[in-house]
DOLOGU-413611 format. One record per residue: x, y, z of N, C-alpha, C in turn. Coordinates in steps of 0.05 Angstrom, whole numbers, padded with zeros to 5 digits, always signed. Example, Ala and Ser with C-alpha at 12.3 -4.5 7.8 and 13.67 -1.06 7.14 Angstrom:
% residues 2
+00264-00114+00156+00246-00090+00156+00264-00066+00156;+00257-00045+00142+00273-00021+00143+00258+00001+00157;
***
This chain:
% residues 89
-00095+00412+00606-00116+00389+00588-00150+00414+00602;-00162+00436+00575-00191+00446+00590-00199+00422+00598;-00228+00429+00624-00249+00418+00632-00275+00415+00615;-00285+00400+00607-00310+00418+00593-00327+00434+00604;-00330+00449+00626-00344+00476+00631-00330+00497+00619;-00291+00494+00626-00280+00514+00615-00291+00511+00581;-00285+00499+00565-00291+00490+00528-00312+00503+00533;-00342+00493+00553-00365+00505+00549-00366+00545+00556;-00346+00551+00576-00349+00577+00563-00335+00593+00542;-00310+00575+00545-00299+00590+00514-00320+00587+00495;-00347+00563+00482-00353+00575+00472-00373+00596+00468;-00376+00599+00491-00410+00615+00493-00395+00642+00495;-00377+00650+00500-00351+00690+00499-00351+00681+00472;-00350+00656+00451-00353+00661+00427-00371+00671+00411;-00383+00650+00411-00412+00658+00398-00431+00690+00412;-00419+00695+00436-00431+00724+00447-00409+00731+00422;-00386+00736+00427-00369+00757+00403-00376+00754+00371;-00379+00739+00368-00389+00731+00344-00417+00749+00338;-00446+00742+00351-00451+00750+00355-00458+00801+00352;-00446+00799+00372-00447+00832+00371-00422+00843+00352;-00412+00826+00344-00391+00836+00313-00394+00821+00298;-00416+00836+00281-00423+00811+00247-00404+00830+00226;-00378+00846+00234-00377+00859+00218-00362+00840+00212;-00340+00828+00233-00318+00808+00221-00321+00787+00228;-00342+00777+00217-00357+00743+00217-00346+00744+00175;-00341+00717+00183-00334+00709+00155-00363+00704+00147;-00356+00714+00109-00367+00713+00082-00384+00692+00081;-00403+00680+00074-00417+00654+00073-00401+00659+00037;-00404+00626+00033-00391+00624-00004-00422+00620-00013;-00420+00629-00051-00439+00624-00053-00435+00611-00073;-00455+00594-00084-00451+00563-00100-00438+00581-00140;-00430+00555-00143-00435+00576-00176-00454+00568-00194;-00461+00590-00215-00477+00588-00228-00475+00566-00254;-00491+00554-00247-00504+00525-00276-00515+00510-00262;-00528+00486-00289-00541+00478-00279-00536+00447-00276;-00536+00440-00249-00516+00416-00238-00538+00390-00232;-00562+00404-00232-00565+00376-00236-00593+00390-00208;-00611+00365-00206-00642+00371-00190-00619+00369-00162;-00623+00380-00138-00600+00382-00115-00588+00383-00108;-00565+00394-00137-00544+00397-00133-00529+00424-00127;-00510+00422-00123-00498+00454-00119-00467+00445-00127;-00456+00464-00139-00422+00471-00143-00416+00493-00132;-00392+00489-00122-00377+00509-00105-00346+00506-00112;-00339+00527-00102-00304+00532-00108-00293+00522-00104;-00272+00511-00119-00255+00484-00096-00229+00507-00090;-00225+00488-00082-00202+00493-00058-00170+00494-00066;-00154+00511-00055-00128+00505-00076-00113+00467-00082;-00120+00453-00062-00105+00423-00060-00136+00418-00078;-00160+00419-00078-00167+00406-00103-00172+00422-00119;-00149+00451-00134-00147+00457-00147-00128+00438-00161;-00110+00436-00146-00088+00428-00144-00092+00394-00161;-00116+00374-00141-00108+00351-00145-00121+00346-00175;-00142+00376-00197-00159+00368-00205-00125+00377-00231;-00121+00394-00239-00096+00399-00260-00079+00377-00262;-00060+00368-00231-00049+00334-00232-00057+00317-00246;-00083+00312-00252-00099+00294-00260-00103+00302-00287;-00106+00323-00297-00112+00335-00320-00080+00334-00341;-00061+00346-00315-00035+00325-00336-00025+00309-00335;-00033+00288-00328-00026+00261-00321-00048+00237-00310;-00078+00239-00340-00095+00223-00318-00091+00189-00309;-00067+00169-00324-00063+00151-00306-00037+00157-00278;-00032+00176-00275-00016+00176-00259-00040+00172-00230;-00020+00152-00210-00038+00143-00184-00025+00159-00159;+00006+00164-00167+00016+00172-00133+00016+00208-00147;-00015+00217-00139-00015+00252-00149+00000+00256-00114;+00002+00229-00095+00008+00246-00068+00030+00239-00054;+00054+00239-00079+00086+00232-00069+00098+00260-00082;+00105+00269-00050+00119+00300-00061+00145+00292-00083;+00151+00276-00077+00185+00265-00094+00173+00234-00095;+00201+00218-00113+00206+00200-00120+00240+00190-00107;+00242+00169-00091+00268+00169-00070+00285+00148-00108;+00308+00145-00118+00324+00151-00134+00345+00129-00118;+00350+00108-00122+00378+00100-00099+00393+00086-00121;+00420+00103-00116+00445+00090-00141+00453+00049-00130;+00451+00044-00113+00450+00012-00102+00421+00004-00102;+00425-00026-00114+00410-00039-00100+00405-00055-00089;+00379-00057-00074+00370-00066-00050+00379-00100-00053;+00391-00102-00022+00397-00134-00026+00366-00150-00027;+00373-00178-00036+00351-00186-00045+00332-00199-00025;+00309-00204-00038+00284-00206-00015+00284-00240+00004;+00278-00246+00026+00288-00271+00041+00258-00293+00020;+00242-00271+00013+00227-00296+00006+00220-00296-00033;+00250-00280-00046+00247-00283-00073+00272-00308-00082;+00247-00323-00108+00251-00341-00110+00293-00332-00122;+00312-00359-00127+00335-00356-00118+00339-00352-00152;+00358-00328-00166+00357-00318-00187+00340-00294-00192;+00339-00286-00180+00320-00258-00172+00286-00259-00194;+00286-00286-00210+00265-00286-00224+00244-00295-00221;+00214-00290-00217+00197-00287-00208+00191-00323-00220;
***
């Protein structure tokens, strides 16, 4: 495990390297143009955000958008001990 001092040294080295090598720095993201209201900006959506937007447009009432697959069981499940007799609520 790293000590606080070694982490501090790593951060200082990274900052120094970033200050001396500006060509390799991460470009800033510009907000999308448009009238978004006072004090609001719109930025490009990430891949995951775009995927969620698409799924919501495709199936507006779908609440299981985070499930990669829905299992299908061939056999019925055993009855729960708390179920009323006969299986009817």
